The first five atom37 places (N, CA, C, CB, O) and aatype in JSON, in Angstrom:
{
  "aatype": [12, 1, 16, 14, 14, 6, 14, 3, 12, 0, 1, 10, 0, 1, 0, 13, 11, 19, 8, 11, 0, 2, 15, 7, 12, 16, 18, 3, 5, 10, 0, 6, 0, 16, 7, 10, 0, 1, 5, 16, 10, 10, 2, 10, 0, 0, 7, 1, 16, 18, 7, 3, 10, 1, 16, 17, 10, 9, 10, 0, 11, 19, 17, 7, 19, 16, 10, 3, 3, 10, 16, 0, 0, 0, 17, 1, 7, 8, 0, 7, 7],
  "atom_mask": [
    [1, 1, 1, 1, 1],
    [1, 1, 1, 1, 1],
    [1, 1, 1, 1, 1],
    [1, 1, 1, 1, 1],
    [1, 1, 1, 1, 1],
    [1, 1, 1, 1, 1],
    [1, 1, 1, 1, 1],
    [1, 1, 1, 1, 1],
    [1, 1, 1, 1, 1],
    [1, 1, 1, 1, 1],
    [1, 1, 1, 1, 1],
    [1, 1, 1, 1, 1],
    [1, 1, 1, 1, 1],
    [1, 1, 1, 1, 1],
    [1, 1, 1, 1, 1],
    [1, 1, 1, 1, 1],
    [1, 1, 1, 1, 1],
    [1, 1, 1, 1, 1],
    [1, 1, 1, 1, 1],
    [1, 1, 1, 1, 1],
    [1, 1, 1, 1, 1],
    [1, 1, 1, 1, 1],
    [1, 1, 1, 1, 1],
    [1, 1, 1, 0, 1],
    [1, 1, 1, 1, 1],
    [1, 1, 1, 1, 1],
    [1, 1, 1, 1, 1],
    [1, 1, 1, 1, 1],
    [1, 1, 1, 1, 1],
    [1, 1, 1, 1, 1],
    [1, 1, 1, 1, 1],
    [1, 1, 1, 1, 1],
    [1, 1, 1, 1, 1],
    [1, 1, 1, 1, 1],
    [1, 1, 1, 0, 1],
    [1, 1, 1, 1, 1],
    [1, 1, 1, 1, 1],
    [1, 1, 1, 1, 1],
    [1, 1, 1, 1, 1],
    [1, 1, 1, 1, 1],
    [1, 1, 1, 1, 1],
    [1, 1, 1, 1, 1],
    [1, 1, 1, 1, 1],
    [1, 1, 1, 1, 1],
    [1, 1, 1, 1, 1],
    [1, 1, 1, 1, 1],
    [1, 1, 1, 0, 1],
    [1, 1, 1, 1, 1],
    [1, 1, 1, 1, 1],
    [1, 1, 1, 1, 1],
    [1, 1, 1, 0, 1],
    [1, 1, 1, 1, 1],
    [1, 1, 1, 1, 1],
    [1, 1, 1, 1, 1],
    [1, 1, 1, 1, 1],
    [1, 1, 1, 1, 1],
    [1, 1, 1, 1, 1],
    [1, 1, 1, 1, 1],
    [1, 1, 1, 1, 1],
    [1, 1, 1, 1, 1],
    [1, 1, 1, 1, 1],
    [1, 1, 1, 1, 1],
    [1, 1, 1, 1, 1],
    [1, 1, 1, 0, 1],
    [1, 1, 1, 1, 1],
    [1, 1, 1, 1, 1],
    [1, 1, 1, 1, 1],
    [1, 1, 1, 1, 1],
    [1, 1, 1, 1, 1],
    [1, 1, 1, 1, 1],
    [1, 1, 1, 1, 1],
    [1, 1, 1, 1, 1],
    [1, 1, 1, 1, 1],
    [1, 1, 1, 1, 1],
    [1, 1, 1, 1, 1],
    [1, 1, 1, 1, 1],
    [1, 1, 1, 0, 1],
    [1, 1, 1, 1, 1],
    [1, 1, 1, 1, 1],
    [1, 1, 1, 0, 1],
    [1, 1, 1, 0, 1]
  ],
  "atom_positions": [
    [[-41.71, 21.57, 26.14], [-40.78, 21.98, 25.07], [-40.24, 20.66, 24.48], [-39.57, 22.93, 25.62], [-39.77, 19.83, 25.26]],
    [[-40.28, 20.41, 23.16], [-39.76, 19.2, 22.48], [-38.32, 19.29, 22.36], [-40.36, 19.01, 21.11], [-37.79, 20.4, 22.21]],
    [[-37.62, 18.19, 22.42], [-36.18, 18.12, 22.19], [-36.01, 18.01, 20.68], [-35.5, 16.91, 22.97], [-36.61, 17.16, 20.03]],
    [[-35.12, 18.92, 20.13], [-34.8, 18.71, 18.7], [-34.29, 17.4, 18.32], [-33.85, 19.65, 18.27], [-33.72, 16.68, 19.14]],
    [[-34.48, 17.06, 17.09], [-34.05, 15.78, 16.64], [-32.51, 15.73, 16.59], [-34.65, 15.47, 15.26], [-31.87, 16.78, 16.51]],
    [[-31.93, 14.59, 16.65], [-30.43, 14.46, 16.58], [-30.05, 14.34, 15.06], [-29.89, 13.15, 17.45], [-30.76, 13.67, 14.3]],
    [[-28.93, 14.99, 14.64], [-28.55, 14.81, 13.25], [-27.99, 13.32, 13.04], [-27.46, 15.92, 12.86], [-27.49, 12.72, 14.0]],
    [[-28.06, 12.82, 11.96], [-27.64, 11.6, 11.48], [-26.17, 11.78, 11.07], [-28.55, 11.13, 10.33], [-25.92, 12.02, 9.89]],
    [[-25.17, 11.67, 11.96], [-23.88, 12.08, 11.72], [-23.2, 11.2, 10.7], [-23.14, 12.12, 12.96], [-22.26, 11.64, 10.05]],
    [[-23.65, 9.94, 10.54], [-23.07, 9.03, 9.52], [-23.23, 9.47, 8.14], [-23.65, 7.7, 9.62], [-22.49, 9.11, 7.23]],
    [[-24.28, 10.33, 8.0], [-24.58, 10.92, 6.64], [-23.54, 11.88, 6.24], [-25.93, 11.64, 6.62], [-23.4, 12.13, 5.04]],
    [[-22.81, 12.43, 7.15], [-21.87, 13.52, 6.81], [-20.73, 12.85, 5.94], [-21.27, 14.25, 8.18], [-20.28, 13.46, 4.98]],
    [[-20.3, 11.66, 6.26], [-19.24, 11.07, 5.42], [-19.77, 10.89, 3.87], [-18.8, 9.64, 6.07], [-19.02, 11.18, 2.94]],
    [[-21.0, 10.43, 3.68], [-21.58, 10.47, 2.38], [-21.55, 11.85, 1.71], [-22.97, 10.0, 2.47], [-21.15, 12.01, 0.55]],
    [[-21.97, 12.83, 2.47], [-21.98, 14.17, 1.96], [-20.66, 14.7, 1.57], [-22.54, 15.04, 2.92], [-20.53, 15.36, 0.54]],
    [[-19.55, 14.4, 2.43], [-18.24, 14.64, 2.15], [-17.81, 14.05, 0.78], [-17.45, 14.12, 3.25], [-17.23, 14.76, -0.04]],
    [[-18.09, 12.78, 0.56], [-17.69, 12.11, -0.54], [-18.3, 12.66, -1.81], [-17.99, 10.75, -0.36], [-17.63, 12.76, -2.84]],
    [[-19.62, 13.03, -1.74], [-20.34, 13.64, -2.82], [-19.66, 14.96, -3.25], [-21.79, 13.88, -2.41], [-19.4, 15.21, -4.42]],
    [[-19.4, 15.78, -2.23], [-18.91, 17.06, -2.54], [-17.51, 17.01, -3.03], [-19.01, 17.94, -1.39], [-17.12, 17.79, -3.91]],
    [[-16.7, 16.07, -2.45], [-15.35, 15.92, -2.96], [-15.32, 15.44, -4.45], [-14.57, 14.94, -2.07], [-14.53, 15.89, -5.29]],
    [[-16.26, 14.49, -4.69], [-16.24, 13.94, -6.07], [-16.66, 15.01, -7.02], [-17.17, 12.71, -6.22], [-16.08, 15.12, -8.1]],
    [[-17.77, 15.91, -6.63], [-18.21, 17.01, -7.49], [-17.08, 17.97, -7.73], [-19.39, 17.73, -6.87], [-17.07, 18.59, -8.79]],
    [[-16.09, 18.15, -6.8], [-15.06, 19.16, -6.85], [-13.99, 18.63, -7.91], [-14.43, 19.42, -5.35], [-13.27, 19.41, -8.54]],
    [[-13.95, 17.38, -8.02], [-12.8, 16.73, -8.83], [-11.46, 16.84, -8.21], [0.0, 0.0, 0.0], [-10.45, 16.55, -8.86]],
    [[-11.41, 17.26, -6.93], [-10.16, 17.43, -6.26], [-9.63, 16.0, -5.65], [-10.36, 18.52, -5.13], [-10.4, 15.18, -5.14]],
    [[-8.33, 15.82, -5.75], [-7.72, 14.64, -5.07], [-7.59, 14.99, -3.49], [-6.21, 14.3, -5.74], [-7.78, 16.13, -3.07]],
    [[-7.3, 14.02, -2.77], [-7.15, 14.26, -1.31], [-5.92, 15.19, -1.11], [-6.98, 12.85, -0.5], [-5.91, 16.06, -0.24]],
    [[-4.89, 14.97, -1.94], [-3.8, 15.91, -1.76], [-4.05, 17.32, -2.15], [-2.68, 15.47, -2.48], [-3.56, 18.25, -1.51]],
    [[-4.86, 17.5, -3.28], [-5.26, 18.88, -3.56], [-6.26, 19.53, -2.64], [-5.79, 18.92, -4.86], [-6.33, 20.76, -2.52]],
    [[-7.03, 18.67, -1.99], [-7.97, 19.18, -0.99], [-7.26, 19.56, 0.36], [-9.08, 18.11, -0.72], [-7.63, 20.5, 1.06]],
    [[-6.24, 18.77, 0.65], [-5.43, 19.08, 1.82], [-4.74, 20.39, 1.67], [-4.41, 18.01, 2.08], [-4.69, 21.22, 2.58]],
    [[-4.22, 20.56, 0.49], [-3.45, 21.79, 0.2], [-4.36, 23.05, 0.28], [-2.79, 21.69, -1.23], [-4.01, 24.09, 0.83]],
    [[-5.62, 22.86, -0.35], [-6.55, 24.05, -0.43], [-7.06, 24.34, 0.84], [-7.69, 23.85, -1.35], [-7.28, 25.52, 1.13]],
    [[-7.3, 23.34, 1.75], [-7.96, 23.57, 3.04], [-7.04, 23.72, 4.18], [-8.87, 22.49, 3.34], [-7.46, 24.23, 5.22]],
    [[-5.78, 23.31, 4.09], [-4.85, 23.29, 5.23], [-5.09, 22.2, 6.2], [0.0, 0.0, 0.0], [-4.44, 22.12, 7.24]],
    [[-6.06, 21.32, 5.86], [-6.34, 20.18, 6.78], [-5.42, 19.01, 6.32], [-7.93, 19.75, 6.75], [-5.07, 18.87, 5.15]],
    [[-5.09, 18.22, 7.26], [-4.35, 16.99, 7.13], [-5.04, 16.02, 6.14], [-4.2, 16.33, 8.51], [-6.25, 15.8, 6.24]],
    [[-4.29, 15.44, 5.19], [-4.8, 14.41, 4.31], [-5.5, 13.35, 5.18], [-3.65, 13.78, 3.44], [-6.63, 12.98, 4.88]],
    [[-4.89, 12.87, 6.19], [-5.49, 11.81, 7.0], [-6.77, 12.28, 7.6], [-4.55, 11.36, 8.09], [-7.65, 11.43, 7.74]],
    [[-6.98, 13.5, 7.98], [-8.2, 14.02, 8.54], [-9.23, 13.86, 7.52], [-8.09, 15.45, 8.98], [-10.31, 13.37, 7.85]],
    [[-8.98, 14.24, 6.23], [-9.88, 14.17, 5.16], [-10.23, 12.74, 4.78], [-9.33, 14.88, 4.01], [-11.36, 12.48, 4.37]],
    [[-9.32, 11.82, 4.91], [-9.58, 10.47, 4.77], [-10.5, 9.91, 5.96], [-8.25, 9.74, 4.69], [-11.39, 9.09, 5.71]],
    [[-10.31, 10.3, 7.08], [-11.14, 9.97, 8.22], [-12.51, 10.5, 8.07], [-10.54, 10.47, 9.47], [-13.45, 9.77, 8.38]],
    [[-12.74, 11.69, 7.64], [-14.0, 12.27, 7.39], [-14.75, 11.38, 6.36], [-13.84, 13.72, 6.89], [-15.88, 10.96, 6.63]],
    [[-14.13, 11.08, 5.19], [-14.77, 10.28, 4.12], [-15.12, 8.95, 4.64], [-13.89, 10.14, 2.9], [-16.1, 8.4, 4.14]],
    [[-14.45, 8.32, 5.59], [-14.63, 7.03, 6.1], [-15.62, 6.94, 7.16], [-13.43, 6.51, 6.55], [-16.13, 5.88, 7.51]],
    [[-15.9, 8.17, 7.72], [-16.9, 8.29, 8.89], [-16.17, 7.93, 10.2], [0.0, 0.0, 0.0], [-16.81, 7.63, 11.21]],
    [[-14.8, 7.98, 10.17], [-14.15, 7.69, 11.44], [-14.1, 8.89, 12.32], [-12.78, 7.18, 11.23], [-13.86, 8.77, 13.52]],
    [[-14.32, 9.95, 11.81], [-14.43, 11.24, 12.63], [-15.49, 12.14, 12.0], [-13.01, 12.04, 12.7], [-15.82, 12.01, 10.82]],
    [[-15.98, 13.0, 12.78], [-17.04, 13.97, 12.18], [-16.37, 15.32, 11.97], [-18.37, 14.16, 13.16], [-17.0, 16.18, 11.35]],
    [[-15.19, 15.58, 12.41], [-14.63, 16.91, 12.3], [-15.37, 17.86, 13.43], [0.0, 0.0, 0.0], [-16.14, 17.48, 14.31]],
    [[-14.94, 19.14, 13.14], [-15.58, 20.17, 13.99], [-16.15, 21.21, 13.14], [-14.6, 20.78, 14.99], [-16.02, 21.13, 11.92]],
    [[-16.78, 22.2, 13.68], [-17.32, 23.33, 12.92], [-16.28, 23.95, 12.03], [-17.89, 24.38, 13.84], [-16.55, 24.16, 10.85]],
    [[-15.16, 24.23, 12.51], [-14.06, 24.9, 11.68], [-13.87, 23.98, 10.43], [-12.61, 25.08, 12.55], [-13.87, 24.47, 9.3]],
    [[-13.71, 22.77, 10.64], [-13.39, 21.88, 9.41], [-14.46, 21.93, 8.41], [-13.19, 20.39, 9.81], [-14.17, 22.02, 7.22]],
    [[-15.74, 21.87, 8.84], [-16.84, 22.0, 7.83], [-17.0, 23.3, 7.15], [-18.08, 21.72, 8.45], [-17.38, 23.38, 5.99]],
    [[-16.68, 24.38, 7.95], [-16.7, 25.71, 7.44], [-15.6, 25.9, 6.33], [-16.5, 26.7, 8.61], [-15.85, 26.5, 5.28]],
    [[-14.38, 25.38, 6.6], [-13.34, 25.45, 5.57], [-13.75, 24.65, 4.34], [-11.99, 24.92, 6.12], [-13.61, 25.14, 3.22]],
    [[-14.24, 23.46, 4.52], [-14.59, 22.64, 3.39], [-15.65, 23.32, 2.58], [-15.06, 21.26, 3.83], [-15.54, 23.33, 1.36]],
    [[-16.74, 23.94, 3.19], [-17.75, 24.67, 2.44], [-17.17, 25.73, 1.65], [-18.76, 25.24, 3.32], [-17.49, 25.87, 0.47]],
    [[-16.27, 26.55, 2.25], [-15.64, 27.64, 1.54], [-14.81, 27.15, 0.3], [-14.74, 28.42, 2.52], [-14.95, 27.72, -0.78]],
    [[-14.0, 26.14, 0.45], [-13.17, 25.6, -0.57], [-14.03, 25.0, -1.73], [-12.24, 24.55, 0.03], [-13.66, 25.06, -2.9]],
    [[-15.19, 24.44, -1.33], [-16.04, 23.74, -2.41], [-17.03, 24.76, -2.87], [-16.81, 22.41, -1.86], [-17.8, 24.43, -3.78]],
    [[-17.11, 25.99, -2.33], [-18.07, 27.01, -2.77], [-19.59, 26.69, -2.58], [0.0, 0.0, 0.0], [-20.45, 26.95, -3.42]],
    [[-19.8, 26.12, -1.41], [-21.2, 25.78, -0.98], [-21.4, 26.34, 0.39], [-21.48, 24.21, -0.99], [-20.44, 26.6, 1.12]],
    [[-22.69, 26.54, 0.74], [-22.95, 26.94, 2.13], [-22.84, 25.85, 3.1], [-24.26, 27.52, 2.26], [-23.02, 24.68, 2.76]],
    [[-22.54, 26.21, 4.34], [-22.49, 25.18, 5.46], [-23.79, 24.39, 5.51], [-22.25, 25.88, 6.89], [-23.78, 23.18, 5.73]],
    [[-24.94, 25.07, 5.28], [-26.19, 24.38, 5.36], [-26.26, 23.34, 4.15], [-27.39, 25.43, 5.32], [-26.76, 22.23, 4.33]],
    [[-25.81, 23.69, 3.05], [-25.9, 22.77, 1.87], [-25.01, 21.55, 2.08], [-25.48, 23.52, 0.54], [-25.32, 20.42, 1.72]],
    [[-23.83, 21.88, 2.7], [-22.84, 20.8, 2.98], [-23.29, 19.8, 3.94], [-21.59, 21.36, 3.49], [-23.03, 18.61, 3.81]],
    [[-24.05, 20.33, 4.99], [-24.41, 19.41, 6.11], [-25.83, 18.99, 6.09], [-24.13, 20.05, 7.44], [-26.29, 18.28, 6.99]],
    [[-26.59, 19.43, 5.02], [-28.04, 19.18, 5.01], [-28.42, 17.61, 5.1], [-28.64, 19.83, 3.68], [-29.43, 17.21, 5.66]],
    [[-27.55, 16.84, 4.52], [-27.74, 15.27, 4.69], [-27.91, 14.79, 6.0], [-26.59, 14.51, 4.18], [-28.58, 13.78, 6.21]],
    [[-27.31, 15.49, 6.99], [-27.35, 15.0, 8.35], [-28.83, 15.13, 8.91], [-26.3, 15.81, 9.25], [-29.21, 14.44, 9.85]],
    [[-29.56, 15.97, 8.32], [-30.99, 16.28, 8.8], [-32.06, 15.69, 7.91], [-31.23, 17.81, 8.86], [-33.25, 15.8, 8.18]],
    [[-31.58, 15.05, 6.84], [-32.75, 14.43, 5.99], [-33.43, 13.31, 6.84], [-32.19, 13.78, 4.53], [-32.82, 12.56, 7.6]],
    [[-34.79, 13.27, 6.61], [-35.56, 12.32, 7.25], [-36.22, 12.93, 8.55], [0.0, 0.0, 0.0], [-37.07, 12.31, 9.17]],
    [[-35.8, 14.1, 8.89], [-36.37, 14.74, 10.03], [-37.29, 15.9, 9.59], [-35.26, 15.24, 10.96], [-37.02, 16.56, 8.58]],
    [[-38.34, 16.12, 10.3], [-39.28, 17.18, 9.96], [-38.57, 18.46, 9.83], [-40.37, 17.31, 10.98], [-37.83, 18.85, 10.73]],
    [[-38.76, 19.16, 8.73], [-38.1, 20.34, 8.48], [-36.73, 20.18, 7.88], [0.0, 0.0, 0.0], [-36.07, 21.19, 7.61]],
    [[-36.28, 19.01, 7.66], [-34.92, 18.87, 7.16], [-34.91, 18.13, 5.87], [0.0, 0.0, 0.0], [-33.85, 17.91, 5.29]]
  ]
}
């Protein structure tokens, strides 16, 4: 049995920035809409943290995208991704 590929977690910061820019929301607006701390959002954008599943589910809901769409960048470059 083959081990599945590892996601490229560094790409999540870029995906965060793209979706945030597309939303037109400021960090303060995003913090209010998600209930996440502004500092957490800044850390996600900078790649200092990756967050957890709850964080990405909330962001996907607020931005009106699927979790798959939001996190797809982590799998780019892998077979099937």
